[in-house]
C-alpha positions, 0 to 999 in steps of 0.5 A, spaced: 227 932 440 220 929 436 220 926 430 215 927 426 214 935 427 213 939 421 220 944 420 218 951 423 222 956 420 220 962 424 221 959 430 226 961 435 233 962 436 238 962 429 243 957 430 249 960 428 252 960 435 253 954 441 247 952 445 247 951 452 242 947 454 240 946 461 234 943 464 230 946 471 225 943 476 219 946 473 218 942 467 222 946 462 229 946 459 233 952 457 237 953 451 242 960 452 245 962 446 249 968 445 246 974 449 239 970 448 235 964 451 229 959 449 224 955 454 223 948 451 216 946 454 218 937 456 210 935 456 209 939 450 215 936 446 215 944 443 219 950 445 214 956 449 213 961 444 212 966 450 212 966 458 205 966 460 204 973 461 206 976 452 213 976 453 215 973 447 221 968 446 227 968 445 228 973 450 235 977 453 238 973 458 240 980 461 234 982 466 231 976 466 236 972 469 238 977 474 246 977 476 247 973 471 253 973 465 249 976 460 252 972 454 256 967 451 255 963 456 260 955 455 256 951 460 250 950 465 247 945 469 242 944 475 246 941 480 243 935 485 245 937 491 246 943 496 253 947 495 259 943 497 261 945 505 254 944 508 253 951 511 248 953 505 242 949 504 239 951 497 237 949 490 242 951 485 245 951 479 252 953 476 253 956 469 261 957 467 264 961 462 271 962 460 275 960 466 270 962 471 263 960 474 256 963 477 251 959 482 244 961 481 239 960 487 233 957 484 228 959 489 230 966 489 231 966 482 237 971 482 244 969 482 248 969 488 253 975 489 257 971 494 258 965 497 257 963 504 264 966 506 262 972 502 267 971 496 263 975 490 261 971 483 263 969 478 269 966 482 274 962 478 273 955 477 280 953 481 276 955 487 271 950 487 272 944 482 277 940 484 280 936 478 276 940 473 279 944 467 281 951 470 281 955 464 273 952 460 269 947 459 264 946 454 258 942 457 256 938 464 251 933 465 248 930 472 248 923 469 240 921 471 242 914 474 247 912 479 255 910 477 257 904 482 252 907 487 254 914 486 251 920 483 256 923 478 257 928 473 260 929 466 264 935 465 267 935 457 272 939 453 274 938 446 275 931 445 275 929 452 270 928 459 272 928 466 267 924 471 266 928 477 263 925 484 257 930 486 257 928 494 264 928 495 265 934 490 271 932 486 273 929 480 275 921 479 282 919 479 285 918 472 281 923 468 281 926 464 280 920 459 278 921 451 271 920 449 273 915 443 273 908 446 269 910 452 262 912 449 260 907 445 258 909 438 258 916 440 256 921 435 260 927 437 267 924 439 271 931 437 267 934 444 260 937 444 257 944 446 251 942 450 248 936 454 242 935 457 239 929 462 231 927 459 227 928 466 222 923 463 223 917 460 223 917 451 221 912 448 222 907 454 228 909 455 232 913 460 236 918 455 242 924 455 241 928 449 248 931 447 249 938 442 254 940 439 252 946 432 245 945 430 245 938 431 244 932 437 245 925 438 242 921 443 245 917 448 242 910 451 243 911 458 240 903 460 244 900 454 250 905 455 250 907 448 249 911 443 243 910 439 244 910 431 237 912 430 230 913 434 223 908 433 222 912 428 228 911 424 230 919 425 238 917 423 243 920 429 246 926 429 240 929 426 239 936 425 236 940 431 231 945 427 225 941 425 226 935 431 226 940 437 219 944 434 220 951 435 227 951 438 231 953 431 230 958 426 235 959 420 240 965 420 236 971 418 236 973 411 233 966 409 234 959 409 242 958 406 242 954 400 246 949 402 243 948 409 236 947 405 240 942 401 244 938 406 237 938 410 234 934 404 240 930 404 238 928 412 232 927 411 233 922 405 239 918 408 237 918 415 244 920 418 247 928 418 254 930 416 257 933 423 263 938 425 269 936 425 276 937 425 280 934 419 286 933 424 283 930 430 287 923 431 279 920 430 281 921 423 288 916 418 293 920 415 292 916 408 299 913 407 304 915 402 309 910 402 316 909 399 315 916 397 322 918 393 325 922 394 323 922 401 324 929 401 319 930 395 314 936 396 307 936 392 306 936 386 313 932 386 315 924 388 313 918 387 309 913 392 307 906 391 300 908 391 298 916 389 292 919 389 289 917 382 285 923 380 290 928 381 296 923 379 300 926 385 303 923 392 300 928 396 303 927 403 299 929 409 292 928 405 287 925 410 281 921 410 275 919 416 270 916 416 264 920 421 258 915 421 258 909 419 251 904 421 249 899 418 244 902 413 248 908 412 255 913 412 259 919 411 265 919 409 271 925 409 278 926 405 282 933 405 287 933 400 293 937 403 295 939 396 303 942 400 300 947 404 302 948 411 299 945 417 292 945 418 290 948 411 287 943 406 287 944 398 281 940 398 275 938 403 270 933 400 264 930 404 260 923 401 253 921 404 250 915 402 244 911 404 246 904 402 239 901 402 235 906 398 242 909 394 241 915 396 247 920 396 250 927 397 257 930 395 259 936 399 265 940 396 269 945 399 270 951 394 275 951 389 279 955 385 282 954 379 287 949 380 285 947 387 290 953 391 285 955 396 286 953 403 281 950 407 281 951 415 281 943 417 277 945 423 270 944 418 263 947 419 258 941 417 254 943 411 247 944 415 250 950 418 251 954 411 256 955 405 260 959 411 263 967 411 267 967 408 265 961 403 267 955 405 262 950 401 261 950 394 253 950 393 249 944 389 248 949 383 256 950 383 258 943 384 253 941 378 257 946 374 263 946 376 270 942 372 269 937 377 261 934 378 263 929 381 258 925 378 263 925 372 268 921 376 263 916 381 259 914 375 258 907 378 257 908 385 258 913 391 266 911 392 272 909 388 276 904 391 283 906 389 289 903 392 290 910 395 284 909 399 283 902 399 290 901 403 287 904 410 284 900 415 282 900 422 276 904 423 277 909 417 277 903 412 273 904 406 266 903 406 266 897 402 273 895 402 275 888 401 269 887 398 270 886 391 263 886 388 262 893 391 259 898 387 255 892 383 247 890 382 242 890 385 246 896 389 242 902 388 245 909 387 241 916 386 242 923 388 238 927 392 237 934 390 232 939 384 240 942 382 242 934 381 236 931 377 240 932 371 245 927 373 245 920 370 250 914 370 249 908 366 253 901 367 257 899 361 257 892 360 261 887 354 259 879 354 264 875 358 268 882 360 272 880 366 271 888 368 264 886 369 264 880 372 265 883 380 262 890 379 259 896 375 263 899 370 259 906 369 259 912 364 255 918 365 251 924 362 256 929 365 263 926 361 264 927 353 259 933 353 265 938 352 265 939 360 269 934 363 271 929 357 273 922 359 272 922 366 269 916 369 270 909 372 269 906 364 273 912 360 278 913 365 279 909 371 278 902 368 285 904 363 289 907 369 287 901 373 290 897 368 295 900 365 303 898 365 305 904 369 300 910 373 303 917 374 306 918 380 307 911 382 313 907 383 313 900 378 308 894 379 310 890 384 308 886 391 309 892 394 306 898 390 301 893 386 297 895 380 289 897 382 286 891 378 285 886 378 285 884 386 290 880 388 294 882 382 301 886 383 304 886 375 300 889 368 297 883 365 295 884 358 289 881 358 286 885 364 288 891 360 284 888 353 278 888 358 278 894 360 280 897 353 273 894 351 269 897 356 271 903 353 271 903 347 263 901 348 262 907 353 265 910 348 258 909 344 255 913 349 252 919 347 246 923 351 241 924 348 242 918 343 238 910 343 243 906 348 247 901 344 244 894 346 248 888 344 251 882 347 258 887 345 256 892 348 250 895 352 249 900 356 243 902 360 241 908 366 241 904 373 241 911 378 234 912 379 231 920 380 
């Protein structure tokens, strides 16, 4: 929870399974994971290394929480009221697993074997929790301030939640509701793994922490809105490791190289890449308007705005803005490539800070010809490459046939009509701004593997293309590895050409890419793009850069 604690990579739980937190009445928060648990001290703001008697954490649930589920719990909550009915007066906590729950007697420090009526635990959720999902809950939190004068708890499952009246012990009518649209600025709209209301003010406000995977976010209860960052500048969602001191370690065997890179990116950029579901309604299907023929399957057919990268109308591809703050964004693009439901041929993520220019690219593992299927339920890169491998490592990206800078050499995002057509909450960052990717917007790459990447702006005196944004060339293209890629050598020509692969003839409904507001081919615009290309062709890595009014090339990326 702190934002300045040094990373302790040999501490407690592995982060390989969901974290289930529950705040207790002894100044501690307990985190359950698999068959183990750790204990976090609220006052010291760090995980306890042992229980005070020399018994080190993490410890097995078995024999330390008598009578409780011994592994893989779904949710836990310390309840602010005695058991309903009035027959039993005791302090209790509830633990949920699958379609069952157990009650823990806090004072007796053991799980109840049966309720006051003699019914044994575990019991079905349907027996005692009216209005709550009967087969599983993902997280429960008692809200730290009253809602309309009542004490309430919130139950979460997937992308929905239910409000529960503690005194009446029943769900409020009208639930479940979607998280999206009801929890302002919430960072995990697809669902959470756990939640805990912090019992003491932090940074002067009442807060609730939500966990998903090995990331967390903070909700400002007083403002009724999720925080974008802490007072110290830590962006949310943030990694648990390094911010909840001593709680998490990486999986046995050492730090996954991708997970280490993701942590470096999070620190440099200030926001994190979360888990996400490509098929979530929070994402957007990229339109393939006027697909011809209407029954065309990938890679055939023509449409108004095809994918420029592969020159195809890729019906069913998806795009989503995962994080968008005033300073930074994270976007994800999944190319369908004709695969079956729930599978995608390519998944890519861009993480960028608009203030300092720091940028990270993540690429789903690729086989020759882009034929590797990717499950649409994507784990954050901070969790590693996956097993089997889902993500490419940084070195694999750099040495691949598709190193990102070979196209993205005037800025982090290429704004072709294919993605620029999206509107609403998933509108491409920078859409509508004709000066996007122009000076003085900074651009640089995070990580030692990407230190060799360099991008240069290409300028020709009085050239139309330079009047709005940078045109780029890079030290990866025209080296033999990725010939003739990039905005100056390739994309500018495609953007102004008389025709485009898999695209309908230029028209008002299928406009030419460049310039904005232009519908059909214009020879003067194409000539301007050709001048830029001819200048870019004079670039040769290691040789002096052209520097004249008719052709000037200058490196603009920074280390």
